[in-house]
C-alpha positions as a Markdown table, in Angstrom:
| # | Residue | x | y | z |
|---|---|---|---|---|
| 1 | Met | 7.6 | 22.2 | 49.9 |
| 2 | Ala | 6.3 | 20.6 | 46.2 |
| 3 | Lys | 6.0 | 23.4 | 43.2 |
| 4 | Glu | 2.2 | 22.9 | 41.8 |
| 5 | Leu | 1.8 | 20.9 | 38.5 |
| 6 | Thr | 0.1 | 23.4 | 36.2 |
| 7 | Gly | -1.6 | 22.8 | 32.8 |
| 8 | Lys | 1.1 | 24.9 | 31.0 |
| 9 | Lys | 3.9 | 22.4 | 32.5 |
| 10 | Val | 2.2 | 19.6 | 31.5 |
| 11 | Leu | 2.0 | 21.0 | 27.8 |
| 12 | Met | 5.5 | 21.4 | 27.6 |
| 13 | Ile | 6.8 | 18.2 | 29.3 |
| 14 | Leu | 4.1 | 16.4 | 26.8 |
| 15 | Ile | 5.6 | 18.3 | 23.4 |
| 16 | Gly | 9.0 | 18.2 | 24.4 |
| 17 | Ala | 8.5 | 14.6 | 24.6 |
| 18 | Phe | 6.6 | 14.3 | 21.7 |
| 19 | Gly | 9.0 | 16.8 | 19.7 |
| 20 | Thr | 12.2 | 14.4 | 20.7 |
| 21 | Ile | 10.2 | 11.5 | 19.5 |
| 22 | Ile | 9.4 | 12.7 | 16.5 |
| 23 | Ala | 12.5 | 14.7 | 15.2 |
| 24 | Val | 14.4 | 10.8 | 16.2 |
| 25 | Asn | 12.1 | 9.3 | 14.2 |
| 26 | Val | 12.3 | 12.0 | 11.2 |
| 27 | Phe | 16.2 | 11.5 | 11.8 |
| 28 | Met | 16.9 | 8.0 | 11.4 |
| 29 | Ala | 14.2 | 7.7 | 8.3 |
| 30 | Tyr | 16.5 | 10.7 | 6.7 |
| 31 | Lys | 19.7 | 8.4 | 7.1 |
| 32 | Ala | 17.6 | 5.1 | 6.3 |
| 33 | Ile | 16.6 | 6.4 | 2.4 |
| 34 | Gly | 19.7 | 8.3 | 2.1 |
| 35 | Thr | 22.5 | 5.3 | 2.7 |
| 36 | Phe | 19.9 | 2.1 | 1.1 |
| 37 | Pro | 18.1 | 2.9 | -2.0 |
| 38 | Gly | 15.7 | -0.2 | -1.6 |
| 39 | Leu | 15.9 | -1.7 | -5.5 |
| 40 | Glu | 16.8 | -5.0 | -5.9 |
| 41 | Val | 15.5 | -4.2 | -10.2 |
| 42 | Lys | 14.6 | -0.7 | -11.7 |
| 43 | Asn | 11.1 | -2.2 | -13.6 |
| 44 | Ser | 9.9 | -4.9 | -11.0 |
| 45 | Tyr | 7.4 | -5.9 | -13.6 |
| 46 | Val | 9.1 | -6.6 | -16.5 |
| 47 | Ala | 11.6 | -8.3 | -14.4 |
| 48 | Ser | 8.9 | -10.7 | -13.8 |
| 49 | Gln | 7.7 | -11.6 | -17.2 |
| 50 | Ser | 10.7 | -13.6 | -17.8 |
| 51 | Phe | 11.2 | -15.0 | -13.7 |
| 52 | Asp | 9.7 | -18.6 | -14.1 |
| 53 | Ala | 11.8 | -19.6 | -17.1 |
| 54 | Glu | 14.6 | -18.2 | -15.8 |
| 55 | Arg | 14.1 | -19.9 | -12.4 |
| 56 | Gly | 14.1 | -23.4 | -14.1 |
| 57 | Ala | 17.0 | -22.8 | -16.0 |
| 58 | Gln | 18.6 | -21.8 | -13.7 |
| 59 | Glu | 18.1 | -24.8 | -11.6 |
| 60 | Ala | 18.1 | -27.2 | -13.8 |
| 61 | Leu | 22.1 | -26.0 | -14.0 |
| 62 | Gly | 22.2 | -27.4 | -10.1 |
| 63 | Trp | 25.4 | -25.1 | -9.2 |
| 64 | Thr | 25.9 | -24.7 | -5.8 |
| 65 | Val | 27.9 | -21.8 | -4.5 |
| 66 | Glu | 30.4 | -21.9 | -1.7 |
| 67 | Pro | 31.8 | -18.1 | -0.9 |
| 68 | Thr | 35.0 | -17.6 | 1.6 |
| 69 | Tyr | 36.5 | -14.9 | 3.0 |
| 70 | Ser | 39.9 | -15.6 | 4.7 |
| 71 | Glu | 43.4 | -12.7 | 4.9 |
| 72 | Gly | 42.4 | -10.2 | 2.4 |
| 73 | Val | 40.8 | -13.3 | -0.6 |
| 74 | Leu | 37.2 | -13.6 | -1.9 |
| 75 | Ser | 37.2 | -16.5 | -2.8 |
| 76 | Phe | 33.9 | -18.7 | -5.2 |
| 77 | Val | 33.5 | -22.1 | -5.1 |
| 78 | Ile | 31.5 | -23.5 | -7.7 |
| 79 | Arg | 30.0 | -26.8 | -8.2 |
| 80 | Asp | 27.6 | -28.5 | -11.1 |
| 81 | Ala | 25.2 | -30.9 | -9.6 |
| 82 | Gln | 27.9 | -33.8 | -9.5 |
| 83 | Gly | 29.8 | -32.0 | -7.3 |
| 84 | Leu | 32.5 | -31.1 | -10.0 |
| 85 | Pro | 33.6 | -27.6 | -11.0 |
| 86 | Ala | 30.6 | -25.7 | -12.7 |
| 87 | Pro | 31.1 | -25.0 | -16.3 |
| 88 | Ile | 31.0 | -21.0 | -16.7 |
| 89 | Ala | 31.7 | -19.1 | -19.3 |
| 90 | Lys | 31.3 | -15.3 | -17.6 |
| 91 | Leu | 31.6 | -14.4 | -13.8 |
| 92 | Glu | 30.4 | -11.5 | -12.5 |
| 93 | Ala | 30.1 | -10.1 | -8.6 |
| 94 | Leu | 29.5 | -6.9 | -7.0 |
| 95 | Ile | 29.8 | -6.7 | -3.5 |
| 96 | Gly | 29.1 | -4.8 | -0.5 |
| 97 | Arg | 27.4 | -3.9 | 2.4 |
| 98 | Thr | 23.6 | -5.9 | 2.9 |
| 99 | Thr | 22.8 | -1.9 | 4.6 |
| 100 | His | 24.3 | 0.4 | 1.7 |
| 101 | Val | 25.6 | 1.0 | -2.3 |
| 102 | Arg | 28.9 | 3.0 | -0.4 |
| 103 | Asp | 31.1 | 0.2 | -0.1 |
| 104 | Asp | 29.8 | -1.0 | -3.2 |
| 105 | Gln | 32.4 | -3.1 | -5.6 |
| 106 | Thr | 33.1 | -5.2 | -9.1 |
| 107 | Pro | 36.4 | -7.1 | -8.5 |
| 108 | Glu | 37.8 | -9.0 | -11.5 |
| 109 | Phe | 38.6 | -12.8 | -10.4 |
| 110 | Ala | 40.9 | -15.2 | -11.6 |
| 111 | Tyr | 40.4 | -18.8 | -11.8 |
| 112 | Ser | 42.4 | -21.7 | -10.4 |
| 113 | Gly | 41.6 | -25.8 | -10.2 |
| 114 | Gly | 38.1 | -24.5 | -10.1 |
| 115 | Ile | 38.5 | -21.9 | -7.6 |
| 116 | Tyr | 38.2 | -18.6 | -9.0 |
| 117 | Ser | 39.4 | -15.5 | -6.1 |
| 118 | Thr | 40.2 | -12.0 | -5.9 |
| 119 | Glu | 42.1 | -9.8 | -3.3 |
| 120 | Ile | 39.6 | -6.8 | -1.7 |
| 121 | Ala | 39.6 | -5.5 | 1.6 |
| 122 | Leu | 36.2 | -5.8 | 4.1 |
| 123 | Glu | 35.7 | -4.6 | 7.3 |
| 124 | Pro | 34.3 | -7.0 | 9.8 |
| 125 | Gly | 30.4 | -6.9 | 9.6 |
| 126 | Ala | 27.7 | -8.0 | 7.1 |
| 127 | Trp | 28.0 | -8.5 | 3.6 |
| 128 | Leu | 26.3 | -9.0 | 0.4 |
| 129 | Ile | 27.6 | -10.6 | -3.1 |
| 130 | His | 25.3 | -10.4 | -5.9 |
| 131 | Leu | 26.8 | -12.9 | -8.4 |
| 132 | Thr | 26.3 | -13.4 | -12.1 |
| 133 | Ala | 27.3 | -16.1 | -13.7 |
| 134 | Glu | 26.9 | -17.3 | -17.5 |
| 135 | Ala | 27.0 | -21.5 | -18.4 |
| 136 | Arg | 28.4 | -22.3 | -21.3 |
| 137 | Asp | 25.3 | -22.9 | -23.4 |
| 138 | Gly | 24.2 | -18.9 | -22.4 |
| 139 | Thr | 22.1 | -20.1 | -19.4 |
| 140 | Pro | 22.0 | -16.7 | -17.1 |
| 141 | Phe | 22.7 | -18.1 | -13.2 |
| 142 | Arg | 22.2 | -15.1 | -9.9 |
| 143 | Gln | 22.2 | -15.3 | -6.4 |
| 144 | Arg | 22.2 | -13.2 | -3.9 |
| 145 | Leu | 24.5 | -14.7 | -0.6 |
| 146 | Asp | 25.3 | -12.8 | 2.5 |
| 147 | Phe | 28.0 | -13.6 | 4.6 |
| 148 | Phe | 30.0 | -12.1 | 7.6 |
| 149 | Val | 33.7 | -11.5 | 8.1 |
| 150 | Lys | 34.7 | -11.0 | 11.5 |
| 151 | Gly | 37.2 | -8.7 | 13.1 |
């Protein structure tokens, strides 16, 4: 014999179902905010004031960047518009995960034969490079590179 479905039972089922959904959403939002700051620049208005001029100067350089990662070594080949090694005065790179800042690293790079390289241990998965370089004439070059390390 089936038990009667009362209003109290329906209310408890609805409260349980929606309570679970809300609890999971709050937990996921908390984890998302706690692991990714969501900031690319501190003040977007100030950054926008010189963006077009800097972008034009960077595009005029004609540089291309090719990152590779193999056997614990991260390398960059940076070429100019003619395909030759780009004339770089200074190079820095922030390497981290695309989803959080916990694994961010700023290693020192060695230059040899047109290749910048550094030894760095990267776990399998998605990674992000914020590359900042400066041409010998002082022109800044910035590029965000996403890459994947195979397991």
